[in-house]
C-alpha positions as CSV (number, residue, x, y, z in Angstrom):
1,M,-49.3,-27.3,29.3
2,S,-48.0,-28.6,32.7
3,I,-47.2,-26.2,35.5
4,T,-43.5,-27.0,35.2
5,L,-43.4,-26.2,31.5
6,H,-45.4,-23.0,32.1
7,V,-42.9,-21.9,34.7
8,Q,-40.0,-22.8,32.4
9,A,-41.6,-20.8,29.5
10,E,-42.1,-17.8,31.7
11,T,-38.5,-17.9,32.9
12,L,-37.3,-18.0,29.3
13,R,-39.6,-15.1,28.4
14,N,-38.1,-13.0,31.3
15,E,-34.6,-13.9,30.2
16,I,-35.4,-12.8,26.6
17,R,-36.8,-9.5,27.8
18,A,-33.7,-8.9,29.9
19,L,-31.4,-9.8,27.0
20,R,-33.3,-7.4,24.7
21,R,-32.9,-4.6,27.2
22,S,-29.2,-5.2,27.5
23,L,-28.7,-5.4,23.8
24,L,-30.6,-2.2,23.3
25,W,-28.4,-0.5,25.9
26,C,-25.3,-1.7,24.1
27,Q,-26.5,-0.2,20.8
28,E,-27.3,3.1,22.5
29,E,-24.0,3.2,24.3
30,W,-22.2,2.5,21.0
31,H,-23.9,5.4,19.3
32,A,-23.2,7.7,22.3
33,I,-19.5,6.8,22.3
34,S,-18.8,6.5,18.6
35,V,-20.7,9.5,17.4
36,V,-21.4,12.0,20.3
37,L,-18.4,11.4,22.5
38,R,-16.0,11.0,19.5
39,E,-17.0,14.4,18.1
40,R,-16.7,16.2,21.5
41,L,-13.2,14.7,22.2
42,T,-11.9,15.3,18.7
43,N,-13.0,18.9,18.9
44,I,-11.2,19.3,22.2
45,Y,-8.1,17.7,20.8
46,H,-8.3,19.8,17.6
47,A,-8.4,23.0,19.6
48,A,-5.3,22.1,21.6
49,F,-3.2,20.4,19.0
50,G,-4.8,21.0,15.6
51,D,-2.1,23.4,14.4
52,I,0.9,21.1,15.1
53,E,-1.0,18.0,13.9
54,A,-1.8,19.7,10.6
55,D,1.9,20.7,10.2
56,I,3.0,17.1,10.9
57,Q,0.7,15.8,8.2
58,R,1.8,18.4,5.7
59,L,5.5,17.5,6.4
60,A,4.8,13.8,6.2
61,L,3.1,14.1,2.8
62,E,5.9,16.4,1.6
63,H,8.5,13.8,2.7
64,A,6.5,11.0,1.1
65,E,6.5,12.7,-2.3
66,L,10.2,13.7,-2.1
67,F,11.2,10.2,-0.9
68,R,9.3,8.6,-3.8
69,R,11.3,10.8,-6.3
70,V,14.6,9.9,-4.6
71,E,13.6,6.2,-4.6
72,I,12.9,6.1,-8.4
73,L,16.1,8.0,-9.1
74,T,18.1,5.7,-6.9
75,I,16.8,2.6,-8.8
76,K,17.8,4.2,-12.1
77,H,21.2,5.2,-10.7
78,D,21.9,1.7,-9.3
79,R,21.0,0.2,-12.7
80,G,23.8,2.3,-14.2
81,E,21.6,4.8,-16.0
82,V,22.9,8.3,-16.4
83,I,20.6,10.8,-14.7
84,T,19.7,13.4,-17.3
85,A,17.3,16.3,-17.2
86,A,14.8,14.3,-19.2
87,I,14.9,11.4,-16.7
88,V,14.4,13.9,-13.8
89,E,11.5,15.4,-15.5
90,H,10.0,12.0,-16.3
91,V,10.4,11.0,-12.6
92,H,8.6,14.2,-11.5
93,H,5.8,13.3,-14.0
94,I,5.4,9.8,-12.5
95,V,5.3,11.0,-8.9
96,D,3.0,13.9,-9.6
97,R,0.6,11.5,-11.2
98,E,0.8,9.0,-8.3
99,Y,0.1,11.7,-5.7
100,R,-2.5,13.4,-7.8
101,R,-4.6,10.2,-7.3
102,F,-3.8,10.2,-3.6
103,R,-4.9,13.9,-3.3
104,E,-8.1,13.1,-5.2
105,R,-8.9,10.4,-2.8
106,I,-8.5,12.9,0.1
107,R,-10.8,15.3,-1.7
108,Q,-13.4,12.6,-2.3
109,A,-13.3,11.6,1.3
110,A,-13.9,15.1,2.4
111,Q,-16.8,15.5,0.0
112,E,-18.4,12.2,1.2
113,D,-17.9,13.3,4.8
114,A,-19.8,16.5,4.0
115,L,-22.7,14.6,2.5
116,V,-23.5,12.6,5.6
117,K,-23.9,15.5,8.0
118,P,-27.2,15.2,9.8
119,V,-30.1,17.5,8.7
120,D,-33.6,17.9,10.1
121,S,-35.4,16.2,7.3
122,D,-36.2,12.7,6.1
123,Q,-34.5,13.4,2.8
124,G,-31.2,14.0,4.5
125,L,-31.3,10.9,6.7
126,D,-30.2,7.5,5.7
127,E,-32.9,5.6,3.8
128,E,-32.5,2.6,6.1
129,V,-32.9,4.7,9.2
130,V,-36.2,6.2,7.8
131,H,-37.5,2.7,6.8
132,L,-36.7,1.1,10.2
133,F,-38.3,4.0,12.1
134,R,-41.5,3.7,10.1
135,V,-41.6,-0.1,10.8
136,V,-40.9,0.5,14.5
137,A,-43.5,3.4,14.7
138,K,-46.2,1.1,13.4
139,R,-45.5,-1.3,16.3
140,L,-44.9,1.2,19.1
141,H,-46.9,4.4,18.4
142,P,-50.2,4.5,20.5
143,D,-52.1,5.8,17.5
144,M,-51.1,2.7,15.5
145,N,-52.0,0.0,18.0
146,G,-55.1,0.8,19.9
147,G,-53.7,3.4,22.3
148,Q,-51.2,1.1,23.9
149,A,-47.5,1.9,23.7
150,N,-44.2,1.2,25.4
151,D,-43.4,4.8,26.2
152,D,-39.7,4.1,27.1
153,L,-39.1,2.2,23.9
154,W,-41.0,4.7,21.8
155,H,-38.9,7.6,23.1
156,R,-35.7,5.7,22.6
157,A,-36.8,4.9,19.0
158,R,-37.5,8.6,18.3
159,R,-34.1,9.6,19.9
160,A,-32.3,7.0,17.7
161,Y,-34.2,8.2,14.6
162,E,-33.4,11.9,15.2
163,G,-29.7,11.0,15.9
164,G,-29.4,8.8,12.9
165,D,-28.6,5.9,15.1
166,L,-29.1,2.9,12.8
167,R,-27.7,0.3,15.2
168,T,-30.2,1.2,18.0
169,L,-33.1,1.3,15.5
170,K,-32.2,-2.2,14.3
171,A,-32.1,-3.5,17.9
172,I,-35.5,-2.0,18.6
173,E,-37.0,-3.4,15.4
174,E,-35.6,-6.9,16.0
175,G,-36.7,-6.7,19.7
176,T,-40.3,-5.7,18.8
177,A,-40.4,-8.4,16.2
178,I,-39.3,-11.0,18.7
179,G,-42.0,-9.6,21.0
180,D,-44.6,-11.2,18.7
181,T,-43.3,-14.6,19.6
182,L,-43.2,-14.3,23.4
183,D,-46.8,-15.4,23.7
184,D,-45.6,-18.8,22.3
185,D,-45.2,-21.4,25.1
186,D,-43.0,-23.6,22.9
187,I,-39.9,-24.2,25.0
188,E,-37.7,-25.0,22.0
189,T,-38.6,-21.8,20.2
190,L,-38.0,-19.6,23.3
191,T,-34.7,-21.4,24.0
192,L,-33.5,-20.7,20.5
193,I,-34.4,-17.0,20.8
194,A,-32.6,-16.7,24.1
195,E,-29.5,-18.4,22.8
196,R,-29.4,-16.2,19.7
197,L,-29.8,-13.1,21.8
198,T,-27.1,-14.2,24.3
199,G,-24.7,-14.7,21.4
200,R,-25.5,-11.3,20.0
201,L,-25.2,-9.6,23.3
202,A,-21.7,-11.1,23.9
203,A,-20.6,-9.9,20.5
204,E,-21.9,-6.4,21.1
205,Q,-20.3,-6.2,24.5
206,K,-17.0,-7.3,23.0
207,K,-17.2,-4.6,20.3
208,L,-18.1,-2.0,22.9
209,A,-15.2,-2.9,25.1
210,R,-12.8,-2.8,22.1
211,L,-14.2,0.6,21.1
212,R,-13.4,2.1,24.5
213,T,-9.7,1.1,24.1
214,E,-9.3,3.2,20.9
215,E,-8.4,6.8,20.5
216,P,-9.8,9.4,21.1
217,F,-11.7,7.6,23.9
218,T,-8.6,6.6,25.8
219,L,-7.7,10.3,26.0
220,E,-11.0,11.4,27.7
221,H,-9.5,11.7,31.1
222,V,-6.3,13.5,30.1
223,L,-7.5,16.1,27.7
224,D,-8.1,18.6,30.5
225,D,-4.7,17.7,32.2
226,E,-2.3,20.6,31.6
227,Q,0.8,18.5,32.3
228,W,-0.3,15.8,29.9
229,K,-1.1,18.4,27.2
230,H,2.4,20.0,27.7
231,L,4.1,16.6,27.4
232,H,2.0,15.6,24.4
233,R,2.8,18.9,22.5
234,T,6.4,18.3,23.2
235,T,6.1,14.8,21.7
236,L,4.4,16.2,18.6
237,E,7.1,18.9,18.3
238,H,9.7,16.1,18.3
239,Q,7.7,14.4,15.5
240,R,7.5,17.6,13.5
241,N,11.3,18.2,13.8
242,A,12.0,14.5,12.8
243,W,10.0,15.0,9.6
244,R,11.9,18.2,8.9
245,R,15.2,16.4,9.3
246,A,14.0,13.6,7.1
247,I,13.0,16.1,4.4
248,D,16.5,17.7,4.6
249,Q,18.2,14.3,4.2
250,A,16.0,13.4,1.2
251,R,16.8,16.8,-0.4
252,E,20.5,16.1,0.1
253,R,20.2,12.7,-1.5
254,Y,18.1,14.2,-4.4
255,A,20.9,16.7,-5.0
256,E,23.5,14.0,-5.1
257,L,21.6,11.9,-7.6
258,T,20.8,14.8,-9.9
259,S,24.2,16.4,-9.7
260,G,22.7,19.8,-10.0
261,I,20.3,19.0,-12.8
262,G,17.3,19.4,-10.6
263,D,17.2,21.9,-7.8
264,A,16.1,20.0,-4.6
265,Q,14.5,23.2,-3.3
266,A,12.4,23.5,-6.4
267,V,11.0,20.0,-6.3
268,P,7.2,20.1,-6.2
269,R,6.0,19.8,-2.6
270,H,2.6,19.0,-1.0
271,A,2.7,22.5,0.6
272,D,2.8,24.1,-2.9
273,R,-0.5,22.4,-4.1
274,D,-3.6,24.4,-5.0
275,D,-5.8,25.9,-2.3
276,D,-8.7,23.5,-3.0
277,T,-6.5,20.5,-2.3
278,K,-5.2,21.9,0.9
279,T,-8.8,22.9,2.0
280,A,-10.1,19.4,1.2
281,N,-7.1,17.9,3.1
282,N,-7.9,20.0,6.1
283,D,-11.6,19.1,6.0
284,D,-10.7,15.4,6.1
285,F,-7.9,15.9,8.6
286,M,-9.6,15.4,11.9
287,E,-11.1,12.1,10.7
288,S,-8.1,10.6,9.1
289,T,-5.1,11.9,11.0
290,Y,-5.7,12.4,14.7
291,F,-6.8,9.0,15.5
292,G,-6.4,7.1,12.3
293,F,-3.3,7.2,10.0
294,R,-0.8,8.8,12.5
């Protein structure tokens, strides 16, 4: 190989190494933000606003059920049907069945969430995490490759494994696999590797930037601001009062439609559901309401 080609190949190898380091940093940063920071910020938010957020969700669900009953009764009324006790009971049956499915999805989500909590054993970790760690360990652990190891990469792999960080383990596994090709002086091969890594790095940087614009991460610098917390609680109280007014209006409309056949105050409400449903709903609450559905 000519000196020019050798220099070009070494330049590409250095570029590939730098891209691999940047890509690995992106994966670690993603895990640190999406898992570690998310949990910390959500817990802080929950301590400050969990009571009123739970109340808002309860009222929103109560309104949704009542509004659905009023909606079906209104359709029947507008068709010219006479609203009888049998029709009212039938509407309740339909809506209870619809929201029973919804509440079951909430319960299932809470159960699935409980199943993925990290534990200190291989059995509790994701199978792919375990598999990737074993692959990486064979390449990096000094006992597996003649006493030579990349200490920094090995420690990062162990940290990713212990934290269940699949994205970082994938980056390490792919990076160590690419390492086998860096002895190749073929310019075309090295160029293709560099181009592929450049594209992946741009995509990961874009995802990371987008993640930082989402809640709860945008709240990181205001959660300890007493003035912001006061204003935010005031906003939440306005939302809670708005749901209460909406429920009162829906109950008035229900009373008009049923003409006394059905007591609006006796209409089944989400708040009257069994304790198991409410418990499951609260378990899933922080994940689905704070920075999701609301």
